[in-house]
C-alpha positions in Angstrom: 0.0 0.0 0.0 1.3 3.4 -1.0 2.3 5.7 2.0 -0.5 8.2 1.1 -3.1 5.4 1.0 -1.8 4.0 4.3 -2.1 7.4 6.1 -5.5 8.0 4.6 -6.6 4.5 5.7 -5.4 5.2 9.2 -7.4 8.4 9.3 -10.5 6.7 7.9 -10.2 4.0 10.5 -9.9 6.5 13.3 -12.7 8.9 12.3 -15.8 6.7 12.9 -14.3 5.4 16.2 -14.2 8.9 17.7 -17.8 9.5 16.9 -17.6 10.7 13.3 -17.0 14.1 11.8 -19.9 15.7 13.7 -18.4 14.8 17.0 -15.0 16.5 16.3 -14.7 20.1 17.4 -11.0 20.7 16.7 -8.0 19.0 15.2 -4.3 19.6 16.1 -1.2 17.6 16.4 2.2 17.8 18.1 5.3 15.6 17.6 3.6 12.3 18.3 -0.1 12.8 19.0 -3.3 13.6 17.1 -5.2 15.9 19.4 -9.0 16.0 19.0 -11.6 18.2 20.7 -14.7 16.1 21.0 -18.3 17.2 21.6 -19.3 14.0 23.4 -16.7 11.8 24.9 -19.1 8.9 25.3 -19.3 8.3 21.5 -15.6 7.2 21.4 -15.1 3.5 20.9 -11.9 3.2 23.0 -11.1 -0.5 22.7 -11.6 -0.6 18.9 -9.5 2.5 18.6 -6.6 1.2 20.6 -6.7 -2.0 18.6 -5.8 -0.2 15.4 -2.2 -1.2 14.3 -1.2 2.5 13.8 -2.4 3.6 17.3 0.3 3.4 20.0 -2.0 4.5 22.8 -4.4 7.2 23.8 -4.2 10.0 26.5 -7.2 11.9 27.7 -6.7 15.3 29.1 -8.5 18.5 27.9 -8.4 16.9 24.4 -8.5 13.3 23.3 -5.0 12.5 22.2 -4.2 9.6 19.9 -0.5 8.6 20.0 0.6 7.8 16.4 4.4 8.5 16.7 6.7 11.0 15.1 6.4 11.4 11.4 3.2 9.4 11.2 1.1 11.9 13.0 2.2 14.7 10.6 1.0 12.7 7.7 -2.2 11.3 9.2 -3.5 14.7 10.5 -4.0 16.3 7.1 -5.8 13.2 5.8 -8.0 13.3 8.9 -8.8 16.9 8.2 -9.6 16.2 4.6 -12.0 13.3 5.5 -13.8 15.7 7.9 -15.1 17.7 4.9 -16.2 14.8 2.7 -19.9 14.2 2.5 -19.6 10.5 3.3 -18.2 11.4 6.7 -20.7 14.1 7.6 -22.7 11.8 9.8 -26.1 13.0 11.1 -26.0 14.1 14.7 -27.0 11.5 17.2 -29.3 12.0 20.1 -26.3 11.9 22.5 -24.6 14.7 20.6 -27.7 16.9 20.9 -28.5 16.1 24.5 -27.7 18.3 27.4 -25.8 15.4 28.9 -23.1 15.6 26.3 -22.7 19.3 26.8 -22.5 18.9 30.6 -19.9 16.2 30.3 -17.8 18.4 28.0 -18.1 21.5 30.3 -17.3 19.4 33.4 -14.2 17.9 31.8 -12.9 21.3 30.6 -13.6 22.9 34.0 -11.7 20.0 35.7 -8.6 20.2 33.4 -8.4 23.7 32.1 -6.8 25.4 35.1 -5.2 28.8 34.3 -1.8 27.4 34.6 -2.5 24.5 32.2 -4.1 26.8 29.7 -1.0 29.0 29.8 1.3 26.0 29.3 -0.9 24.8 26.4 -0.7 28.2 24.7 3.1 28.2 25.2 3.2 24.8 23.5 1.0 26.0 20.7 3.5 28.8 20.0 6.7 26.8 20.0 5.7 23.2 18.9 5.0 24.3 15.3 8.6 25.5 15.1 10.2 22.2 16.2 10.5 20.6 12.7 12.5 23.6 11.5 14.6 23.5 14.7 15.3 19.8 14.1 16.2 20.2 10.4 18.4 23.2 11.0 20.0 21.6 14.0 21.0 18.5 12.1 22.5 20.6 9.3 24.4 22.6 11.9 25.8 19.4 13.4 26.8 18.1 9.9 28.4 21.5 9.1 30.4 21.5 12.3 31.6 18.0 11.6 32.8 18.9 8.1 34.5 22.1 9.4 36.4 20.1 12.1 37.5 17.5 9.5 38.4 20.2 6.9 36.2 18.6 4.3 34.1 20.4 1.6 35.4 23.8 2.5 33.5 25.3 -0.5 30.2 24.0 0.8 30.4 24.6 4.5 29.6 28.3 4.3 26.4 27.5 2.5 25.5 24.9 5.1 26.2 27.4 7.8 23.8 29.9 6.2 21.1 27.3 5.8 21.5 26.2 9.4 21.6 29.7 10.8 18.9 31.5 8.8 16.0 30.2 10.7 17.5 30.8 14.1 18.4 34.4 13.1 14.7 35.0 12.4 13.1 32.7 15.0 11.8 35.8 16.9 9.6 36.7 13.9 8.0 33.2 13.9 7.5 33.3 17.6 5.8 36.7 17.3 3.6 35.5 14.5 2.5 32.4 16.4 2.0 34.3 19.7 -0.4 36.8 18.1 -2.2 34.0 16.4 -2.6 32.0 19.6 -3.8 35.0 21.7 -6.3 36.2 19.1 -4.5 39.0 17.4 -3.5 39.6 13.8 -0.5 37.2 13.3 1.4 39.4 10.9 1.3 42.3 13.3 2.8 40.1 16.0 5.5 39.1 13.6 6.1 42.7 12.6 6.6 43.9 16.2 8.8 40.9 17.0 11.0 41.5 13.9 12.2 44.7 15.5 14.2 42.6 17.9 16.4 41.1 15.2 16.6 44.3 13.0 20.3 45.4 12.7 19.3 49.0 13.2 18.5 48.6 16.9 22.3 48.8 17.4 21.9 52.6 17.1 19.5 52.8 20.0 20.6 53.4 23.6 18.4 52.2 26.5 19.3 52.6 30.2 22.8 53.7 29.3 23.4 50.6 27.1 23.3 50.2 23.4 20.9 47.5 22.2 22.1 44.5 20.3 20.2 42.8 17.4 18.5 39.8 18.8 18.7 41.0 22.4 15.8 39.4 24.4 15.5 36.6 21.9 12.3 34.5 21.9 11.2 35.8 25.3 11.3 39.3 24.0 9.5 38.3 20.9 6.8 36.6 22.9 6.3 39.6 25.1 6.3 42.0 22.2 3.7 40.1 20.3 1.5 39.7 23.3 1.6 43.4 23.9 0.7 44.0 20.3 -2.4 41.8 20.7 -3.6 43.9 23.6 -2.9 47.2 21.8 -4.8 45.9 18.8 -7.8 44.8 20.9 -7.9 48.3 22.5 -7.8 49.9 19.1 -10.6 47.7 17.8 -12.8 48.9 20.6 -12.2 52.6 20.3 -11.1 53.4 16.7 -14.1 54.1 14.3 -14.6 51.4 11.7 -14.0 53.7 8.8 -10.5 54.4 10.1 -9.7 51.0 11.5 -7.8 49.7 8.6 -5.4 52.7 8.8 -5.1 53.5 12.5 -5.3 50.1 14.2 -2.2 48.5 12.6 -0.3 51.7 12.8 -0.9 52.2 16.5 -0.4 48.5 17.2 3.1 48.5 15.6 4.1 51.9 16.9 3.1 51.5 20.5 4.1 47.9 20.9 7.3 48.7 19.0 8.3 51.6 21.2 7.7 49.6 24.4 9.7 46.7 22.9 12.7 49.0 22.1 12.6 51.0 25.3 11.8 48.3 27.8 11.0 44.7 26.7 14.3 44.1 24.8 16.4 45.2 27.8 14.3 43.3 30.3 14.0 40.1 28.2 17.7 40.3 27.5 18.5 40.3 31.2 16.1 37.3 31.8 17.6 35.4 28.8 21.1 36.0 30.0 20.1 34.9 33.5 18.6 31.7 32.1 21.9 30.9 30.3 24.0 31.7 33.3 21.8 29.7 35.7 21.8 26.6 33.5 25.5 26.7 33.2 26.1 27.4 36.9 23.7 24.6 37.9 25.5 22.0 35.8 29.0 23.3 36.5 28.5 23.2 40.3 25.7 20.7 41.0 25.7 18.7 37.8 25.3 15.3 39.3 22.6 16.3 41.7 20.8 18.5 39.2 20.8 15.7 36.7 19.5 13.3 39.3 16.5 15.6 40.0 15.8 16.6 36.4 16.1 13.1 35.1 14.0 11.6 37.9 11.2 14.1 37.7 10.8 14.5 33.9 8.4 11.5 33.5 5.9 12.9 36.0 6.3 16.3 34.3 5.4 14.8 31.0 2.5 12.9 32.5 1.1 16.2 33.9 1.9 18.2 30.8 4.2 20.5 32.8 7.2 19.8 30.6 5.8 22.4 28.1 7.0 25.2 30.4 10.6 24.2 29.5 10.2 24.8 25.7 11.0 28.6 25.9 14.0 27.8 28.1 15.4 25.2 25.6 14.8 27.6 22.8 16.6 30.5 24.7 19.6 28.3 25.4 19.8 27.2 21.7 19.7 30.9 20.7 22.5 31.8 23.1 24.8 28.9 23.1 23.9 26.9 20.0 22.5 24.0 22.0 20.4 23.3 25.1 22.3 21.4 27.9 19.0 20.4 29.6 17.5 18.2 26.9 20.0 15.4 27.0 19.6 15.1 30.8 15.8 15.1 30.5 16.0 12.5 27.8 17.4 10.0 30.4 13.8 9.7 31.7 13.0 7.7 28.6 16.0 5.4 29.1 14.7 4.6 32.6 11.3 3.8 31.1 12.8 1.4 28.6 14.8 -0.4 31.2 11.7 -0.6 33.4 9.7 -2.1 30.5 12.4 -4.8 29.9 12.2 -5.8 33.5 8.5 -6.0 33.5 8.7 -8.2 30.3 10.9 -10.7 32.2 8.8 -10.6 35.3 5.5 -11.0 33.6 6.4 -14.4 32.0 2.8 -15.7 31.9 1.1 -12.4 30.9 1.1 -12.6 27.2 -1.0 -9.5 26.6 1.3 -7.3 28.6 4.4 -8.8 27.0 2.9 -8.2 23.6 2.3 -4.6 24.5 5.9 -4.2 25.6 7.3 -5.8 22.5 5.3 -3.4 20.3 6.1 -0.3 22.3 9.8 -0.8 23.0 11.1 0.2 19.5 9.2 3.5 19.9 10.7 3.8 23.4 14.2 3.5 22.2 13.5 6.3 19.7 12.2 8.6 22.5 8.4 8.0 22.1 7.5 7.1 25.7 3.7 7.4 25.8 3.0 3.8 24.9 5.3 2.5 27.7 4.1 5.1 30.2 0.4 4.7 29.7 0.4 1.0 28.7 2.9 -0.5 31.1 4.5 1.4 34.0 1.8 3.8 35.0 -1.1 1.3 35.2 1.2 -1.0 37.3 2.1 1.7 39.8 5.4 0.9 41.4 7.2 0.3 38.0 6.5 4.0 37.2 8.5 5.0 40.2 11.4 2.6 39.4 11.4 4.0 35.8 11.9 7.5 37.3 14.8 6.0 39.4 16.4 4.9 36.1 16.0 8.3 34.6 17.5 9.9 37.7 20.6 7.7 37.4 21.1 8.5 33.7 20.6 12.2 34.4 23.1 12.1 37.2 25.6 10.4 34.9 25.4 13.2 32.2 25.3 15.9 34.9 28.4 14.5 36.5 30.4 15.0 33.3 29.1 18.6 33.1 30.6 19.2 36.5 33.9 17.8 35.1 33.8 20.2 32.1 32.3 18.0 29.4 28.9 19.5 28.5 26.4 17.6 26.4 23.8 19.6 24.5 21.2 19.3 21.7 20.9 21.7 18.8 17.1 21.2 18.7 14.2 20.1 20.8 11.7 17.4 20.2 13.6 14.1 19.7 15.1 12.1 22.5 16.4 8.6 23.0 18.5 7.3 20.0 16.8 9.9 17.8 18.8 12.6 19.6 22.2 11.4 18.4 22.2 13.4 15.2 21.5 16.6 17.2 24.2 16.2 19.8 26.8 19.0 20.4 29.0 19.9 23.2 32.0 22.0 24.3 34.5 19.2 23.3 34.8 16.8 20.5 31.7 15.1 19.0 33.1 11.7 19.9 33.3 12.7 23.6 29.8 14.1 23.5 28.3 11.0 21.9 30.1 8.7 24.3 28.8 10.6 27.4 25.2 10.7 26.1 25.4 6.9 25.2 26.8 6.2 28.7 23.9 8.1 30.2 21.4 6.0 28.2 23.1 2.8 29.2 23.0 3.9 32.8 19.3 4.7 32.6 18.5 1.4 30.9 20.5 -0.6 33.5 19.3 1.2 36.6 15.7 1.3 35.4 15.9 -2.5 34.7 17.5 -3.4 38.0 15.3 -1.1 40.1 12.1 -2.5 38.5 13.3 -6.2 38.5 14.2 -6.0 42.2 11.8 -3.5 43.7 9.1 -3.0 41.1 6.7 -5.6 42.5 5.5 -7.0 45.8 5.0 -10.8 46.0 1.3 -10.3 45.7 1.4 -7.9 42.8 3.8 -10.2 40.9 1.4 -13.1 41.6 -1.5 -11.1 40.3 0.5 -9.9 37.3 1.0 -13.5 36.2 -2.4 -14.9 37.0 -4.9 -12.1 36.0 -6.2 -12.2 32.5 -5.7 -8.5 31.9 -3.9 -6.9 34.9 -4.1 -3.1 34.9 -5.5 -3.2 31.3 -2.0 -3.1 29.9 -3.0 -3.5 26.3 -5.1 -0.4 26.3 -2.7 2.4 27.3 -4.7 5.4 28.6 -4.8 7.9 31.4 -7.9 9.8 31.9 -6.6 11.7 34.8 -2.8 11.7 34.9 -2.7 14.1 37.8 -4.4 11.5 40.1 -2.3 8.5 39.0 
């Protein structure tokens, strides 16, 4: 089957199982998940959906999230959107869809999950996640160019590769401004216009608080603040400017007011914050690297489970802007290594539980590549204690990488998004590439080993192990899902 037909077939198989086109409010996707807003959750056929070969698991939060894996989701999502508009899929509304019960369920679910902090994190993710493919592509090209420069190869090509790799990062503030305005309800191009001031070379002629501004000062944080300010100025103008003059006055005032505040305030303040983030990350790893790695690697799985890891995206991006790589991501990636080691131990312990072992066999390849949801929601989290021992493995791997940072060997990633083995092409550090790869690989092996041993030795009580090998479907391992991760 051609790839296009395969992706369309996957979308066509998913659509009726989530209640049809009339039950879907919104469609979005991130690196691994198809995120659907549903009118009535009760119309979803969970078991049939999870049984689809392309579906790695589901996660229910404020949206219904279907885990398809990196690469696949980006191809299935457009096919899903296309099917939504076809007459054959415009199913008539059911009684459940029109009943007050469905509306009440939806409202209750949103009220329970959509806290102000979670809404803020979701909006931050919506701003930065669309930029990840470009960060990955440019990051890999930057790594390749660095390797060629160090080897002295293709000297006529390396300047072109440097330009290709650096062009996006030089203008990333514009994209952040565009997405920020779009996410917060403003005119996207006005957000991009105000954010572009930050990277304009002419700001070097402006002095603020006794200091001359530098192009790019404030980076993505300044761009985010500038675009957000532009949204509020635009809203104010829409309320007070007469309609006949709106097309002239509103964009002018928006760019002028937000631009002046950006130049004479936000760039300086955001620059100080960005510099502080860079210094803090370096100080943390230089002086407390092993302990910092232990804490970060050990807590990242719970952060992912709760969705709080999204708060780290601007920090990663700021570090990449400043230093060319983020030193935090390789440490956080160790959480996935602990999860893989944990799953391997569960596989050996659950000798008589064929359904759980089948789940692990199908999810482990994705786990090695950094896609952890199938293992989290299908194996460790439903079993309870293995989730904790997986975190122990992540802590050990993080401490390993952090220890080398204390010794002066920093390991970083030139982009965000991938982890596990998929992070190798993006690795960069302050010493040779061989050293950087060796340290990261050592961290992964440490995470695998400690996650395995901790789970094998301490992941089960005698009773839980007995139940695991006698129950027909313990903890529903073949249907990975977490309706309320916060309570797990």
